[in-house]
N, C-alpha and C positions, 0 to 999 in steps of 0.2 A: 453282137451289139453289147456295148458296155453300159453299165449303170451310171447315169449322170445324176441321179437323185442324191447321191452322197456329196455332191460338189456344192460348197457354200461359197459365198463371196470371199470370206477370209481364206479358205483353202485355195481358191483360185488365185488370189493375190500372192499367197505364199508360194504357190507353184510357179508363178511368173518370176518371182525373185530367185527361187532355188528349186528346180525340178527334182533334185536328189532328195531333198527333205520331204517333199510331197510323196515320192516313191517309198521312202523308208517308213513314213507314217502309215501308208496304206498297206504295204506288204510285210512289214516287220514292226507291228505295234508293240510298245513296251507295256508290261504289266504295271499298272499303277498301284502303288501301295500307300497306305495311310501313314503319314508322318507321326501322328500321335497314336499311342496305343489305346485300345479300347478300355474304358473304365468299367470295372465290375463292381457293382454296389451290393 
C-alpha cells in the first residue's frame, strides 16, 4: 500500500498536468539552498 497522506490538492493538480514533474519531485528532490548568505553579527 502506498502513502496517500503526502498528496495535497496542489500536488494532485500538478500531477494531472505533468506526471513526470510529480515523479521527479517525489523520487529526486533537489536540496534547497538559501539564496542569501547568513549574516554573522
